[in-house]
One Martini backbone bead per residue (centre of mass of N, CA, C, O) as a GRO file, in nm:
protein
  426
    1MET     BB    1  11.398  12.613  12.838
    2ASN     BB    2  11.565  12.713  13.117
    3TYR     BB    3  11.927  12.770  13.140
    4ASN     BB    4  11.916  12.979  13.392
    5LYS     BB    5  12.088  12.852  13.656
    6LYS     BB    6  12.169  12.780  13.952
    7THR     BB    7  12.463  12.759  14.144
    8VAL     BB    8  12.695  12.695  14.383
    9LYS     BB    9  12.763  13.017  14.381
   10ASP     BB   10  12.448  13.102  14.476
   11VAL     BB   11  12.526  12.950  14.746
   12ASP     BB   12  12.547  12.865  15.090
   13VAL     BB   13  12.755  12.585  15.214
   14ARG     BB   14  12.848  12.652  15.486
   15GLY     BB   15  12.792  12.391  15.713
   16LYS     BB   16  12.657  12.210  15.501
   17LYS     BB   17  12.461  11.971  15.355
   18VAL     BB   18  12.536  11.791  15.045
   19LEU     BB   19  12.355  11.669  14.780
   20LEU     BB   20  12.537  11.484  14.530
   21ARG     BB   21  12.487  11.439  14.188
   22CYS     BB   22  12.647  11.200  14.008
   23ASP     BB   23  12.848  11.045  13.734
   24PHE     BB   24  12.951  10.702  13.817
   25ASN     BB   25  12.901  10.546  13.533
   26VAL     BB   26  13.136  10.321  13.505
   27PRO     BB   27  13.349  10.115  13.358
   28LEU     BB   28  13.400   9.765  13.402
   29ALA     BB   29  13.559   9.495  13.429
   30LYS     BB   30  13.473   9.161  13.320
   31ASP     BB   31  13.642   8.995  13.561
   32GLY     BB   32  13.538   9.115  13.856
   33SER     BB   33  13.762   9.326  13.988
   34GLY     BB   34  13.663   9.646  13.968
   35THR     BB   35  13.791   9.779  13.733
   36ILE     BB   36  13.846  10.087  13.598
   37THR     BB   37  13.847  10.175  13.244
   38ASP     BB   38  13.695  10.470  13.288
   39GLU     BB   39  13.741  10.796  13.467
   40LYS     BB   40  13.609  11.059  13.349
   41ARG     BB   41  13.355  11.099  13.537
   42ILE     BB   42  13.515  11.146  13.794
   43VAL     BB   43  13.692  11.381  13.701
   44ALA     BB   44  13.448  11.573  13.622
   45ALA     BB   45  13.357  11.607  13.941
   46LEU     BB   46  13.593  11.752  14.098
   47PRO     BB   47  13.539  12.061  14.095
   48THR     BB   48  13.280  12.050  14.267
   49ILE     BB   49  13.386  11.895  14.510
   50ARG     BB   50  13.619  12.086  14.587
   51TYR     BB   51  13.452  12.335  14.631
   52LEU     BB   52  13.269  12.229  14.860
   53LEU     BB   53  13.499  12.155  15.058
   54GLU     BB   54  13.638  12.440  15.064
   55GLU     BB   55  13.349  12.574  15.163
   56GLY     BB   56  13.241  12.371  15.404
   57ALA     BB   57  13.114  12.111  15.313
   58ALA     BB   58  12.905  11.826  15.340
   59VAL     BB   59  12.942  11.540  15.132
   60ILE     BB   60  12.671  11.363  14.959
   61ALA     BB   61  12.724  11.121  14.743
   62CYS     BB   62  12.563  11.016  14.426
   63SER     BB   63  12.488  10.709  14.227
   64HIS     BB   64  12.487  10.523  13.955
   65LEU     BB   65  12.549  10.164  13.847
   66GLY     BB   66  12.427  10.059  13.600
   67LYS     BB   67  12.164   9.774  13.582
   68PRO     BB   68  12.016   9.699  13.837
   69GLU     BB   69  11.795   9.451  13.995
   70PRO     BB   70  11.608   9.492  14.298
   71ASP     BB   71  11.411   9.264  14.185
   72PHE     BB   72  11.395   8.932  14.179
   73ASP     BB   73  11.150   8.870  13.992
   74LYS     BB   74  11.244   9.060  13.762
   75TRP     BB   75  11.515   8.927  13.716
   76VAL     BB   76  11.405   8.654  13.628
   77LYS     BB   77  11.242   8.757  13.388
   78LYS     BB   78  11.477   8.883  13.228
   79GLN     BB   79  11.653   8.624  13.209
   80THR     BB   80  11.440   8.450  13.066
   81GLU     BB   81  11.419   8.639  12.810
   82LYS     BB   82  11.735   8.560  12.751
   83GLY     BB   83  11.730   8.223  12.800
   84LYS     BB   84  11.723   8.140  13.084
   85ASP     BB   85  11.709   7.917  13.343
   86PRO     BB   86  11.495   7.940  13.604
   87ALA     BB   87  11.619   7.711  13.792
   88ALA     BB   88  11.913   7.877  13.798
   89LEU     BB   89  11.770   8.129  13.949
   90THR     BB   90  11.909   8.257  14.216
   91GLU     BB   91  11.960   8.459  14.486
   92GLU     BB   92  12.267   8.441  14.470
   93LYS     BB   93  12.292   8.546  14.174
   94TRP     BB   94  12.152   8.810  14.218
   95GLN     BB   95  12.348   8.920  14.434
   96LYS     BB   96  12.595   8.910  14.247
   97SER     BB   97  12.487   9.124  14.045
   98LEU     BB   98  12.498   9.349  14.264
   99ASP     BB   99  12.795   9.330  14.368
  100GLY     BB  100  12.913   9.423  14.078
  101LEU     BB  101  12.758   9.731  14.155
  102ARG     BB  102  12.928   9.854  14.356
  103MET     BB  103  13.103  10.154  14.496
  104GLU     BB  104  13.398  10.085  14.581
  105PRO     BB  105  13.575  10.168  14.331
  106VAL     BB  106  13.490  10.466  14.337
  107ALA     BB  107  13.578  10.544  14.624
  108LYS     BB  108  13.876  10.475  14.587
  109ARG     BB  109  13.938  10.665  14.343
  110LEU     BB  110  13.832  10.929  14.465
  111SER     BB  111  14.029  10.935  14.702
  112GLN     BB  112  14.286  10.953  14.529
  113LEU     BB  113  14.210  11.218  14.372
  114LEU     BB  114  14.156  11.397  14.642
  115GLY     BB  115  14.335  11.314  14.900
  116GLN     BB  116  14.089  11.170  15.059
  117PRO     BB  117  13.855  11.040  15.232
  118VAL     BB  118  13.586  10.803  15.142
  119LEU     BB  119  13.292  10.741  15.259
  120LEU     BB  120  13.109  10.429  15.278
  121ALA     BB  121  12.805  10.308  15.226
  122ASP     BB  122  12.595  10.016  15.256
  123ASP     BB  123  12.371  10.217  15.165
  124VAL     BB  124  12.132  10.464  15.086
  125VAL     BB  125  11.879  10.497  15.335
  126GLY     BB  126  11.982  10.355  15.564
  127PRO     BB  127  12.138  10.325  15.865
  128ASP     BB  128  12.428  10.379  15.760
  129ALA     BB  129  12.377  10.637  15.600
  130ALA     BB  130  12.246  10.800  15.829
  131ALA     BB  131  12.484  10.791  16.031
  132LYS     BB  132  12.707  10.909  15.843
  133ALA     BB  133  12.559  11.174  15.771
  134ALA     BB  134  12.525  11.283  16.065
  135ALA     BB  135  12.858  11.274  16.116
  136LEU     BB  136  12.925  11.471  15.905
  137LYS     BB  137  13.174  11.699  15.818
  138PRO     BB  138  13.318  11.960  15.726
  139GLY     BB  139  13.517  11.852  15.445
  140GLU     BB  140  13.354  11.595  15.399
  141ILE     BB  141  13.312  11.261  15.237
  142MET     BB  142  13.046  11.069  15.091
  143LEU     BB  143  12.915  10.744  14.969
  144LEU     BB  144  12.668  10.597  14.828
  145GLN     BB  145  12.503  10.364  14.721
  146ASN     BB  146  12.350  10.243  14.468
  147THR     BB  147  12.055  10.386  14.375
  148ARG     BB  148  11.947  10.115  14.211
  149PHE     BB  149  11.893   9.940  14.476
  150GLU     BB  150  11.637  10.110  14.462
  151LYS     BB  151  11.312  10.092  14.358
  152GLY     BB  152  11.247  10.417  14.374
  153GLU     BB  153  11.436  10.553  14.169
  154THR     BB  154  11.316  10.505  13.865
  155ARG     BB  155  11.010  10.594  13.982
  156ASN     BB  156  11.013  10.841  14.164
  157ASP     BB  157  10.974  10.800  14.468
  158PRO     BB  158  10.872  11.003  14.718
  159ALA     BB  159  10.977  10.851  14.971
  160PHE     BB  160  11.269  10.814  14.873
  161ALA     BB  161  11.334  11.113  14.811
  162GLU     BB  162  11.293  11.207  15.106
  163LYS     BB  163  11.514  11.033  15.235
  164LEU     BB  164  11.748  11.137  15.067
  165ALA     BB  165  11.717  11.437  15.144
  166GLY     BB  166  11.731  11.385  15.462
  167LEU     BB  167  12.047  11.348  15.482
  168ALA     BB  168  12.087  11.679  15.470
  169GLY     BB  169  11.862  11.803  15.606
  170VAL     BB  170  11.686  12.099  15.661
  171ASP     BB  171  11.956  12.283  15.540
  172GLY     BB  172  11.999  12.159  15.282
  173ILE     BB  173  12.156  12.070  14.960
  174TYR     BB  174  12.114  12.044  14.604
  175VAL     BB  175  12.344  11.891  14.366
  176SER     BB  176  12.367  11.892  14.014
  177ASP     BB  177  12.621  11.680  13.806
  178ALA     BB  178  12.446  11.468  13.605
  179PHE     BB  179  12.407  11.493  13.281
  180GLY     BB  180  12.368  11.182  13.197
  181ALA     BB  181  12.071  11.192  13.391
  182VAL     BB  182  11.863  11.446  13.330
  183HIS     BB  183  11.652  11.281  13.133
  184ARG     BB  184  11.572  11.160  13.414
  185ALA     BB  185  11.293  11.097  13.641
  186HIS     BB  186  11.442  11.062  13.924
  187ALA     BB  187  11.496  11.080  14.252
  188SER     BB  188  11.812  11.186  14.226
  189THR     BB  189  11.738  11.406  13.978
  190ALA     BB  190  11.434  11.528  14.091
  191GLY     BB  191  11.276  11.454  14.359
  192VAL     BB  192  11.466  11.608  14.573
  193ALA     BB  193  11.381  11.907  14.478
  194ARG     BB  194  11.119  11.911  14.671
  195HIS     BB  195  11.319  11.930  14.953
  196LEU     BB  196  11.552  12.102  14.808
  197PRO     BB  197  11.765  12.317  14.718
  198ALA     BB  198  11.840  12.356  14.358
  199VAL     BB  199  12.157  12.307  14.194
  200SER     BB  200  12.437  12.345  14.003
  201GLY     BB  201  12.711  12.235  13.875
  202PHE     BB  202  12.978  12.278  13.662
  203LEU     BB  203  12.901  12.070  13.447
  204ILE     BB  204  12.611  12.162  13.385
  205GLN     BB  205  12.673  12.456  13.333
  206LYS     BB  206  12.843  12.404  13.078
  207GLU     BB  207  12.628  12.259  12.909
  208LEU     BB  208  12.419  12.490  12.911
  209GLU     BB  209  12.598  12.713  12.789
  210ILE     BB  210  12.694  12.568  12.526
  211ILE     BB  211  12.446  12.421  12.410
  212GLY     BB  212  12.232  12.634  12.471
  213GLY     BB  213  12.377  12.861  12.313
  214ALA     BB  214  12.385  12.714  12.032
  215LEU     BB  215  12.064  12.707  12.014
  216ALA     BB  216  11.980  13.008  12.087
  217ALA     BB  217  12.283  13.166  11.991
  218PRO     BB  218  12.447  13.116  11.729
  219LYS     BB  219  12.726  13.095  11.554
  220ARG     BB  220  12.751  13.181  11.225
  221PRO     BB  221  12.726  12.909  11.084
  222LEU     BB  222  12.511  12.627  11.142
  223VAL     BB  223  12.641  12.298  11.186
  224ALA     BB  224  12.500  11.971  11.140
  225ILE     BB  225  12.610  11.646  11.247
  226LEU     BB  226  12.460  11.331  11.142
  227GLY     BB  227  12.473  11.007  11.272
  228GLY     BB  228  12.459  10.678  11.269
  229SER     BB  229  12.217  10.424  11.229
  230LYS     BB  230  11.937  10.592  11.299
  231VAL     BB  231  11.668  10.783  11.222
  232SER     BB  232  11.469  10.732  11.464
  233SER     BB  233  11.681  10.853  11.686
  234LYS     BB  234  11.682  11.161  11.520
  235ILE     BB  235  11.413  11.310  11.474
  236GLY     BB  236  11.404  11.535  11.690
  237VAL     BB  237  11.668  11.668  11.603
  238ILE     BB  238  11.601  11.728  11.311
  239ASN     BB  239  11.349  11.902  11.359
  240ASN     BB  240  11.495  12.119  11.530
  241LEU     BB  241  11.735  12.188  11.325
  242LEU     BB  242  11.550  12.295  11.093
  243GLU     BB  243  11.507  12.568  11.272
  244LEU     BB  244  11.842  12.641  11.315
  245ALA     BB  245  12.002  12.553  11.076
  246ASP     BB  246  12.203  12.585  10.778
  247THR     BB  247  12.339  12.291  10.808
  248ILE     BB  248  12.292  11.941  10.712
  249ILE     BB  249  12.457  11.636  10.797
  250ILE     BB  250  12.464  11.303  10.656
  251GLY     BB  251  12.545  10.990  10.819
  252GLY     BB  252  12.589  10.678  10.825
  253GLY     BB  253  12.337  10.442  10.836
  254MET     BB  254  12.102  10.653  10.784
  255ALA     BB  255  12.170  10.723  10.479
  256TYR     BB  256  12.031  10.463  10.341
  257THR     BB  257  11.740  10.553  10.377
  258PHE     BB  258  11.765  10.798  10.193
  259SER     BB  259  11.856  10.645   9.942
  260ALA     BB  260  11.609  10.456   9.915
  261ALA     BB  261  11.394  10.686   9.903
  262ARG     BB  262  11.537  10.781   9.614
  263GLY     BB  263  11.590  10.483   9.463
  264GLY     BB  264  11.826  10.338   9.570
  265LYS     BB  265  12.089  10.114   9.594
  266ILE     BB  266  12.180   9.920   9.914
  267GLY     BB  267  12.163   9.632   9.949
  268ASP     BB  268  12.274   9.535  10.285
  269SER     BB  269  12.204   9.781  10.415
  270LEU     BB  270  12.089   9.985  10.629
  271LEU     BB  271  11.723   9.972  10.701
  272GLU     BB  272  11.432  10.194  10.743
  273ALA     BB  273  11.149  10.147  10.584
  274ASP     BB  274  10.942  10.326  10.765
  275TRP     BB  275  11.142  10.606  10.705
  276GLN     BB  276  11.128  10.708  10.406
  277ASP     BB  277  10.914  10.931  10.407
  278TYR     BB  278  11.058  11.104  10.613
  279ALA     BB  279  11.313  11.156  10.451
  280ASN     BB  280  11.168  11.306  10.219
  281ASP     BB  281  11.040  11.526  10.397
  282MET     BB  282  11.307  11.648  10.494
  283VAL     BB  283  11.415  11.739  10.222
  284LYS     BB  284  11.175  11.928  10.164
  285LYS     BB  285  11.189  12.103  10.421
  286ALA     BB  286  11.474  12.213  10.378
  287ALA     BB  287  11.411  12.358  10.113
  288GLU     BB  288  11.187  12.546  10.229
  289LYS     BB  289  11.396  12.669  10.462
  290GLY     BB  290  11.702  12.687  10.347
  291VAL     BB  291  11.840  12.417  10.412
  292LYS     BB  292  12.135  12.257  10.393
  293LEU     BB  293  12.142  11.922  10.255
  294LEU     BB  294  12.374  11.662  10.320
  295LEU     BB  295  12.461  11.385  10.118
  296PRO     BB  296  12.587  11.119  10.002
  297VAL     BB  297  12.786  11.039   9.695
  298ASP     BB  298  12.953  10.816   9.847
  299THR     BB  299  13.075  10.470   9.925
  300VAL     BB  300  13.186  10.231  10.151
  301ILE     BB  301  13.213   9.891  10.075
  302ALA     BB  302  13.111   9.554  10.185
  303ASP     BB  303  13.100   9.184  10.205
  304ALA     BB  304  13.118   9.245  10.524
  305PHE     BB  305  13.085   9.256  10.881
  306ALA     BB  306  13.424   9.333  10.886
  307PRO     BB  307  13.757   9.423  10.928
  308ASP     BB  308  13.846   9.217  10.661
  309ALA     BB  309  13.692   9.316  10.437
  310ASN     BB  310  13.596   9.380  10.135
  311THR     BB  311  13.648   9.673   9.921
  312ARG     BB  312  13.458   9.963   9.796
  313VAL     BB  313  13.378  10.231   9.568
  314VAL     BB  314  13.062  10.398   9.541
  315LYS     BB  315  12.793  10.529   9.444
  316ASP     BB  316  12.519  10.651   9.532
  317GLY     BB  317  12.282  10.392   9.478
  318GLU     BB  318  12.524  10.145   9.390
  319ILE     BB  319  12.463   9.886   9.565
  320PRO     BB  320  12.518   9.570   9.569
  321ASP     BB  321  12.443   9.272   9.624
  322GLY     BB  322  12.613   9.165   9.924
  323TRP     BB  323  12.647   9.464  10.005
  324GLN     BB  324  12.778   9.726  10.235
  325GLY     BB  325  12.759  10.021  10.402
  326LEU     BB  326  13.044  10.167  10.626
  327ASP     BB  327  13.111  10.444  10.467
  328ILE     BB  328  13.221  10.722  10.358
  329GLY     BB  329  13.342  10.867  10.087
  330PRO     BB  330  13.581  11.075   9.946
  331ASP     BB  331  13.380  11.287   9.827
  332THR     BB  332  13.221  11.325  10.092
  333VAL     BB  333  13.450  11.417  10.265
  334ARG     BB  334  13.504  11.680  10.107
  335LEU     BB  335  13.221  11.800  10.134
  336TYR     BB  336  13.209  11.804  10.451
  337CYS     BB  337  13.473  11.961  10.511
  338ASP     BB  338  13.390  12.219  10.355
  339ALA     BB  339  13.128  12.280  10.534
  340VAL     BB  340  13.315  12.352  10.808
  341LYS     BB  341  13.528  12.573  10.755
  342ASP     BB  342  13.305  12.842  10.784
  343ALA     BB  343  13.201  12.793  11.051
  344GLY     BB  344  13.071  12.889  11.370
  345THR     BB  345  12.899  12.619  11.428
  346VAL     BB  346  12.941  12.276  11.558
  347ILE     BB  347  12.732  11.986  11.556
  348TRP     BB  348  12.806  11.648  11.681
  349ASN     BB  349  12.613  11.334  11.607
  350GLY     BB  350  12.766  11.076  11.499
  351PRO     BB  351  12.906  10.865  11.302
  352MET     BB  352  13.004  10.788  10.957
  353GLY     BB  353  13.089  10.496  11.066
  354VAL     BB  354  13.271  10.201  11.137
  355PHE     BB  355  13.519  10.304  11.347
  356GLU     BB  356  13.609  10.033  11.487
  357PHE     BB  357  13.702   9.992  11.197
  358GLU     BB  358  13.969  10.093  11.026
  359LYS     BB  359  13.849  10.078  10.726
  360PHE     BB  360  13.579  10.266  10.857
  361ALA     BB  361  13.726  10.556  10.979
  362ALA     BB  362  13.783  10.786  10.772
  363GLY     BB  363  13.530  10.970  10.790
  364THR     BB  364  13.543  11.035  11.094
  365LYS     BB  365  13.836  11.140  11.095
  366ALA     BB  366  13.803  11.373  10.890
  367VAL     BB  367  13.590  11.531  11.050
  368ALA     BB  368  13.757  11.567  11.306
  369GLN     BB  369  13.987  11.720  11.167
  370ALA     BB  370  13.818  11.954  11.055
  371LEU     BB  371  13.727  12.052  11.336
  372SER     BB  372  14.024  12.104  11.446
  373GLU     BB  373  14.071  12.338  11.202
  374THR     BB  374  13.853  12.511  11.288
  375GLY     BB  375  13.706  12.825  11.417
  376ALA     BB  376  13.485  12.689  11.549
  377ILE     BB  377  13.238  12.588  11.742
  378THR     BB  378  13.280  12.265  11.903
  379ILE     BB  379  13.026  12.006  11.938
  380ILE     BB  380  13.005  11.704  12.121
  381GLY     BB  381  12.719  11.471  12.163
  382GLY     BB  382  12.827  11.228  12.267
  383GLY     BB  383  12.885  10.910  12.274
  384ASP     BB  384  13.019  10.792  11.983
  385SER     BB  385  13.149  11.065  11.900
  386ALA     BB  386  13.316  11.094  12.157
  387ALA     BB  387  13.470  10.828  12.131
  388ALA     BB  388  13.599  10.891  11.857
  389VAL     BB  389  13.756  11.148  11.933
  390GLN     BB  390  13.923  11.012  12.149
  391GLN     BB  391  14.042  10.771  11.982
  392LEU     BB  392  14.163  10.978  11.747
  393GLY     BB  393  14.291  11.247  11.908
  394TYR     BB  394  14.071  11.526  11.921
  395ALA     BB  395  13.964  11.628  12.199
  396ASP     BB  396  14.155  11.894  12.252
  397LYS     BB  397  14.017  12.047  11.982
  398MET     BB  398  13.756  12.085  12.131
  399THR     BB  399  13.533  12.278  12.291
  400HIS     BB  400  13.304  12.033  12.336
  401ILE     BB  401  13.230  11.740  12.540
  402SER     BB  402  12.984  11.559  12.616
  403THR     BB  403  12.866  11.362  12.907
  404GLY     BB  404  12.579  11.313  12.742
  405GLY     BB  405  12.413  11.131  12.527
  406GLY     BB  406  12.099  11.130  12.580
  407ALA     BB  407  12.088  11.422  12.690
  408SER     BB  408  12.202  11.573  12.441
  409LEU     BB  409  11.988  11.476  12.245
  410GLU     BB  410  11.740  11.600  12.398
  411PHE     BB  411  11.847  11.884  12.398
  412MET     BB  412  11.852  11.905  12.075
  413GLU     BB  413  11.533  11.858  12.064
  414GLY     BB  414  11.403  12.051  12.303
  415LYS     BB  415  11.377  11.910  12.558
  416GLU     BB  416  11.285  11.850  12.869
  417LEU     BB  417  11.491  11.831  13.159
  418PRO     BB  418  11.422  11.720  13.467
  419GLY     BB  419  11.719  11.775  13.603
  420VAL     BB  420  11.685  12.092  13.522
  421ALA     BB  421  11.395  12.199  13.580
  422CYS     BB  422  11.436  12.161  13.907
  423LEU     BB  423  11.602  12.404  13.909
  424LEU     BB  424  11.695  12.703  13.999
  425ASP     BB  425  11.641  13.011  13.906
  426LYS     BB  426  11.802  13.318  13.851
   0.00000   0.00000   0.00000
C-alpha cells in the first residue's frame, strides 16, 4: 500500500466546505450522564481542526460513537440473542439505546477545547444537517449526529455516501483523520472519497509516516514485541513481521499456546489448541529466516483469575493443574528487557500479562520501562498496550502511541486499509 498520501497542506481549503471524518468514539460514563471519561481522541483531532478553521474552511465534522443499531428489528434480534425477553423489547427502549449515543457530549467538549461554538446537527444527512451545512461560513464548525445512526454507514451504501459528501457541496473536500476507523470500508471512511477529493489530516499523516516508515525502512535492529491473549488474533502480524523483524518477542496469554505446542504443561492457562501446529511452524520459520524468536523461560502463576490470587513463579512448561499463567516471570523480564536495549526500532502490540491486576502487571511495566530507557524509535500499536503504557505512566517516553488498535494491527499485517487507500497519492 502506498503510504505517501496528500494531506490538508497539499490542497487549498480557503472558502471551501470540508467534510472531516474524526474519531470521536470516546468512552462515556455508564451512569447515563453523558460524561466523557477519556477525551484523548477529541484532543488528538484538534490540530487538524484548528488548521482548517484558521485556513478559512467551513468544517463539517462527523464520527461514529459506540455501536448503535439503527434497525429496530435487528436490535430486537441482537438483544434476544443476549438472552433478553423479546416481549420487553419496545421501540421506546430501542430509542433510548440510540439516545445514549448521541453526539451532544462530544460537541460540548469540542466547543470548550476550541474556544468557539460547535453547531450540532439533529441528524446525519437529513434536513437539519443539510440546512446547517448550507449556511456554514468559513471559520465555523458543525458536527453531524452519530454516523452509525444511518443504516447505510457500516455497509458503505453508495446513496448514503453521496448524500454525506453532498453536504460539502460541489467544490468541497474530504479530510480523513480517524485512524482508528480506516481499516473499515464504511461510507464516512471510504465511500465519500468517490465524490470528493480526499486527503489526510495530521493524525493519519503521523501514523502513516511513523508506522509505515518503521515497516518499510526500519532503523535496525527491528524488535517486535507481541502480547495479548490469542495467537489467532496476531497471525497476520506474526507472518508479516517474520519477513521484516530481526527479533520477535512473545508474551501474554498467547505464549501458553506456544508452550503447550512444545509439550509443556500449562495447567489451566489460556490455550488455543487448534493453533499449536501454527505455533510450532512459526518457531521453525523464524529459525529458517534467521529471526531471533524469544519465548518465556518462566512465568508467574496464580491459583485463580483474581487480583488477590495466590502466586508462584515456575519455569515455562511446568505449570501444575489448577494454576494458570498470568504474567511473564523475572528471568523472562530480564531476557526481554535485554533484547530491546540496543534496538533501533521497537514495535509493541499487546501486554505481557494481566496488567489490570497489580500482582500481574510487573512484566508489562518492566517492558514499558525498558522501552522508555532505550534510544530506539518506540511505537506502541494501540489497544491494550497503549492503555497499559498510559496507565503505567510511560506514555510521554514513547516515540509514538497509535490512536487505532484494530487499524494499527491491520497496518502491521501489511493489509490495505480502505480509509487510507481511498486518499489521493502525492
